[in-house]
LUMNU-451915 format. One record per residue (C-alpha): residue in three letters; x negated, y, z. Coordinates in nm, 3 decimals, always signed. Example, Ala and Ser with C-alpha at 12.3 -4.5 7.8 and 13.67 -1.06 7.14 Angstrom:
ALA,-1.230,-0.450,+0.780
SER,-1.367,-0.106,+0.714
# end
This chain:
MET,-2.002,+4.034,-2.969
ARG,-2.183,+3.729,-3.014
ALA,-2.344,+3.713,-2.666
ARG,-1.977,+3.829,-2.553
GLY,-1.869,+3.514,-2.713
VAL,-2.119,+3.290,-2.581
ILE,-2.037,+3.389,-2.230
GLN,-1.687,+3.324,-2.259
LEU,-1.744,+2.982,-2.390
ALA,-1.990,+2.922,-2.100
LEU,-1.742,+3.018,-1.857
LEU,-1.454,+2.807,-2.028
ALA,-1.710,+2.544,-2.013
PHE,-1.786,+2.592,-1.644
LEU,-1.398,+2.623,-1.538
ALA,-1.322,+2.283,-1.733
LEU,-1.623,+2.126,-1.541
ALA,-1.488,+2.282,-1.217
ALA,-1.133,+2.147,-1.264
LEU,-1.286,+1.763,-1.342
MET,-1.470,+1.773,-1.018
VAL,-1.159,+1.907,-0.813
ALA,-0.911,+1.647,-1.011
VAL,-1.120,+1.342,-0.931
PRO,-1.179,+1.254,-0.577
PRO,-1.550,+1.174,-0.425
VAL,-1.427,+0.827,-0.346
ARG,-1.448,+0.753,-0.732
ALA,-1.801,+0.829,-0.764
VAL,-1.931,+0.437,-0.735
ASP,-1.661,+0.294,-0.964
ALA,-1.919,+0.160,-1.218
GLN,-2.092,-0.050,-0.892
GLY,-1.774,-0.268,-0.833
PRO,-1.500,-0.329,-0.577
ALA,-1.726,-0.381,-0.273
ALA,-1.929,-0.035,-0.351
ASP,-1.560,+0.110,-0.409
ALA,-1.430,-0.003,-0.071
LYS,-1.727,+0.139,+0.121
ALA,-1.693,+0.459,-0.060
PHE,-1.333,+0.492,+0.002
ARG,-1.371,+0.414,+0.375
ASP,-1.673,+0.651,+0.433
TYR,-1.454,+0.920,+0.270
PHE,-1.172,+0.894,+0.503
VAL,-1.396,+0.861,+0.782
SER,-1.583,+1.168,+0.683
LYS,-1.292,+1.384,+0.614
PHE,-1.129,+1.287,+0.993
PRO,-1.412,+1.257,+1.212
LYS,-1.178,+1.231,+1.517
VAL,-0.938,+0.943,+1.364
LYS,-1.066,+0.627,+1.474
LEU,-1.104,+0.356,+1.205
GLU,-0.860,+0.095,+1.313
ASP,-0.590,+0.401,+1.378
PHE,-0.591,+0.483,+1.010
VAL,-0.315,+0.190,+0.998
ASN,-0.104,+0.430,+1.220
GLY,-0.042,+0.666,+0.884
PRO,+0.094,+0.989,+0.965
TYR,+0.064,+0.885,+1.363
SER,-0.329,+0.906,+1.336
MET,-0.303,+1.261,+1.176
ASN,-0.086,+1.446,+1.389
GLU,-0.064,+1.442,+1.790
ASP,+0.290,+1.580,+1.809
MET,+0.413,+1.282,+1.587
ARG,+0.207,+1.030,+1.769
ARG,+0.352,+1.120,+2.107
GLN,+0.713,+1.058,+1.956
TRP,+0.611,+0.754,+1.777
GLU,+0.455,+0.625,+2.104
GLU,+0.770,+0.674,+2.257
LYS,+1.008,+0.527,+2.005
GLU,+0.769,+0.225,+2.000
GLN,+0.934,+0.126,+2.373
PHE,+1.249,+0.050,+2.167
PRO,+1.138,+0.029,+1.796
PRO,+1.417,+0.085,+1.512
TYR,+1.250,-0.209,+1.317
GLU,+1.313,-0.445,+1.620
PHE,+1.687,-0.578,+1.451
ALA,+1.506,-0.663,+1.121
LEU,+1.202,-0.846,+1.318
GLU,+1.488,-1.067,+1.504
THR,+1.690,-1.124,+1.176
GLY,+1.352,-1.212,+1.005
ARG,+1.276,-1.473,+1.268
GLU,+1.605,-1.651,+1.246
MET,+1.597,-1.638,+0.872
PHE,+1.226,-1.776,+0.868
SER,+1.324,-2.093,+1.070
LYS,+1.691,-2.150,+0.893
PRO,+1.642,-2.456,+0.675
PHE,+1.758,-2.442,+0.271
GLY,+2.036,-2.623,+0.163
ASN,+1.783,-2.909,+0.093
GLY,+1.642,-2.931,+0.449
LYS,+1.312,-2.755,+0.353
THR,+1.223,-2.392,+0.522
TYR,+0.978,-2.108,+0.421
ALA,+0.703,-2.276,+0.657
ASP,+0.711,-2.549,+0.375
CYS,+0.566,-2.313,+0.105
PHE,+0.280,-2.135,+0.295
PRO,-0.030,-2.233,+0.463
ASN,-0.017,-2.273,+0.816
GLY,+0.359,-2.290,+0.795
GLY,+0.378,-1.926,+0.714
ILE,+0.281,-1.795,+1.033
GLY,-0.030,-1.574,+1.078
ILE,-0.115,-1.537,+0.731
ARG,+0.013,-1.180,+0.601
GLN,-0.343,-1.038,+0.579
ASN,-0.419,-1.274,+0.306
TYR,-0.153,-1.111,+0.040
PRO,-0.148,-1.042,-0.218
TYR,-0.408,-1.278,-0.363
PHE,-0.536,-1.347,-0.733
ASP,-0.381,-1.696,-0.868
ALA,-0.629,-1.800,-1.112
LYS,-0.365,-2.105,-1.233
GLU,-0.136,-1.813,-1.311
GLY,-0.388,-1.519,-1.394
LYS,-0.210,-1.255,-1.166
VAL,-0.170,-1.098,-0.843
VAL,+0.072,-1.291,-0.610
THR,+0.208,-1.055,-0.328
LEU,+0.361,-1.202,-0.039
GLU,+0.730,-1.048,-0.125
LEU,+0.696,-1.249,-0.470
ALA,+0.598,-1.579,-0.287
LEU,+0.891,-1.562,-0.076
ASN,+1.112,-1.529,-0.373
ARG,+0.918,-1.806,-0.551
CYS,+0.965,-2.027,-0.247
ARG,+1.344,-1.950,-0.231
GLU,+1.372,-2.051,-0.606
VAL,+1.158,-2.379,-0.604
ASN,+1.406,-2.465,-0.313
GLY,+1.723,-2.402,-0.526
GLU,+1.800,-2.073,-0.324
ALA,+1.897,-1.746,-0.526
PRO,+1.628,-1.470,-0.494
TYR,+1.638,-1.177,-0.260
SER,+1.608,-0.806,-0.370
TYR,+1.288,-0.702,-0.322
LEU,+1.338,-0.365,-0.179
LYS,+1.512,-0.421,+0.161
ASP,+1.761,-0.598,+0.373
GLU,+1.657,-0.984,+0.377
MET,+1.323,-0.934,+0.211
ALA,+1.230,-0.649,+0.446
SER,+1.332,-0.866,+0.753
LEU,+1.135,-1.193,+0.641
THR,+0.833,-0.998,+0.578
ALA,+0.851,-0.811,+0.898
TYR,+0.852,-1.114,+1.088
MET,+0.561,-1.243,+0.876
ALA,+0.375,-0.944,+0.918
PHE,+0.414,-0.931,+1.318
THR,+0.278,-1.287,+1.330
SER,-0.026,-1.156,+1.197
ARG,-0.023,-0.814,+1.409
GLY,-0.401,-0.769,+1.463
LYS,-0.553,-0.954,+1.228
PRO,-0.765,-0.786,+0.951
PHE,-0.681,-0.732,+0.582
ASP,-0.900,-1.039,+0.404
ILE,-0.835,-0.965,+0.039
LYS,-1.054,-1.126,-0.210
ILE,-1.145,-1.068,-0.562
PRO,-1.270,-1.392,-0.701
ASP,-1.569,-1.429,-0.967
ASP,-1.278,-1.369,-1.251
PRO,-1.275,-1.136,-1.469
ARG,-0.901,-1.123,-1.498
ALA,-0.931,-1.049,-1.110
LEU,-1.138,-0.787,-1.178
ALA,-0.897,-0.677,-1.450
ALA,-0.610,-0.655,-1.225
TYR,-0.824,-0.494,-0.938
GLU,-0.914,-0.203,-1.176
ASN,-0.587,-0.165,-1.319
GLY,-0.462,-0.116,-0.959
LYS,-0.703,+0.148,-0.926
ARG,-0.633,+0.303,-1.248
TYR,-0.271,+0.328,-1.146
PHE,-0.341,+0.475,-0.836
TYR,-0.551,+0.763,-0.981
THR,-0.320,+0.844,-1.265
ARG,-0.138,+1.112,-1.313
ARG,+0.245,+1.094,-1.373
GLY,+0.598,+1.214,-1.371
GLN,+0.740,+1.553,-1.386
LEU,+0.542,+1.700,-1.099
ASN,+0.210,+1.545,-1.269
PHE,+0.118,+1.383,-0.955
SER,-0.103,+1.064,-0.886
CYS,-0.070,+0.836,-0.565
ALA,-0.444,+0.958,-0.463
GLY,-0.319,+1.339,-0.502
CYS,-0.102,+1.302,-0.183
HIS,-0.309,+1.005,+0.012
VAL,-0.652,+1.059,-0.080
GLN,-0.660,+1.441,-0.143
ALA,-0.416,+1.573,+0.100
PRO,-0.380,+1.328,+0.416
GLY,-0.229,+1.506,+0.732
GLU,-0.097,+1.808,+0.515
ARG,+0.300,+1.829,+0.524
LEU,+0.482,+1.819,+0.211
ARG,+0.812,+1.977,+0.289
ALA,+0.880,+1.816,+0.619
GLU,+0.682,+1.506,+0.592
ILE,+0.330,+1.450,+0.696
LEU,+0.144,+1.305,+0.436
ALA,-0.047,+0.926,+0.499
PRO,-0.408,+0.871,+0.434
ALA,-0.434,+0.606,+0.159
LEU,-0.680,+0.391,+0.380
GLY,-0.470,+0.158,+0.572
ILE,-0.143,+0.260,+0.425
LEU,+0.009,-0.086,+0.371
ASN,-0.085,-0.259,+0.707
ALA,+0.220,-0.116,+0.861
LEU,+0.455,-0.236,+0.571
PRO,+0.759,-0.323,+0.564
ILE,+0.845,-0.012,+0.746
TYR,+1.177,+0.166,+0.890
ARG,+1.211,+0.491,+0.751
SER,+1.429,+0.776,+0.937
GLU,+1.480,+0.879,+0.561
TRP,+1.638,+0.548,+0.460
SER,+1.815,+0.478,+0.792
GLY,+1.679,+0.128,+0.716
MET,+1.406,-0.129,+0.639
GLY,+1.205,-0.114,+0.331
THR,+0.955,-0.327,+0.182
THR,+0.629,-0.244,-0.023
SER,+0.812,-0.262,-0.339
ARG,+1.044,+0.002,-0.211
ARG,+0.763,+0.235,-0.093
PHE,+0.645,+0.224,-0.446
ILE,+0.944,+0.316,-0.611
THR,+1.003,+0.577,-0.369
CYS,+0.723,+0.722,-0.435
ASN,+0.735,+0.735,-0.827
SER,+1.106,+0.866,-0.758
GLN,+0.941,+1.162,-0.554
THR,+0.708,+1.271,-0.826
ARG,+1.008,+1.249,-1.093
ALA,+0.810,+0.963,-1.266
VAL,+1.029,+0.678,-1.377
PRO,+0.977,+0.370,-1.134
LEU,+0.866,+0.052,-1.260
GLU,+1.050,-0.300,-1.178
PRO,+0.983,-0.407,-0.846
GLN,+0.709,-0.697,-0.865
SER,+0.595,-0.553,-1.185
ASP,+0.214,-0.628,-1.288
GLU,+0.116,-0.266,-1.247
TYR,+0.307,-0.272,-0.882
ARG,+0.132,-0.572,-0.802
ASN,-0.182,-0.460,-0.907
LEU,-0.163,-0.134,-0.709
GLU,-0.107,-0.342,-0.415
TYR,-0.398,-0.568,-0.458
TYR,-0.617,-0.230,-0.511
LEU,-0.487,-0.077,-0.202
SER,-0.514,-0.390,+0.025
TYR,-0.869,-0.479,-0.082
MET,-0.953,-0.081,-0.029
SER,-0.811,-0.183,+0.355
ASN,-1.019,-0.499,+0.422
GLY,-1.120,-0.545,+0.783
LEU,-0.831,-0.313,+0.886
PRO,-0.562,-0.476,+1.134
ILE,-0.230,-0.577,+1.022
SER,+0.029,-0.324,+1.218
GLY,+0.358,-0.396,+1.059
PRO,+0.629,-0.369,+1.088
GLY,+0.599,+0.003,+1.145
ALA,+0.835,+0.304,+1.155
ARG,+0.783,+0.630,+0.955
PRO,+1.004,+0.956,+0.954
# end
């Protein structure tokens, strides 16, 4: 009887260890070595998992995973559904505020070709600043009301700014500041933490199951997942920002969405953008 009990305990311990190994994706094995090692392991994981996908093609999400979808997407790109938002954003960007200034006055290089540098860590504030947040702060400092972070005007503005950076590689910095590293680590933690009634994490879909179907949707890889944003989604019948994408993901896992531009979402964007350093901006994009 004692021997049987020992065997049962050993079996339970083995099963628990096996479950832990399955639950934690291999890209996290070098967490203790810092962001640069994380990013290398993250990229190596996807390159190894999808050896037929060119590295720069990961920014095309599900279209890099499925040949039929890719053909449909290439045909759609001849008359892209985000074109209306792009034109609107171009007009909005150049239209003066009530005080005569424009968005160009708020950004380096007049706001042209800078999408790849966002989000960044603001040492003065001690927090991550996203492009969406920077645009609304620009509006407010010039006496204008902020826009919704989810769609419409904000999606159009970020679509235009992304378009001016197409082909430029993400260049996200983590300065030598413990607060910046903490923001990165908190974003990573959020990405891998299970939540909601379905007990899903972001990584559960976008690290462990990219290319697989979730109902009718083919899951996109986490590598390059933000490079195409903002996006037109058929599911939305319109444009959506990074904030809208995060909120939608939370809702789909039956988790309680956070407020747009909350610290958690900004840190998550910081982490995912850093993971895609070197991959080109492809936004605005279109997704099913």
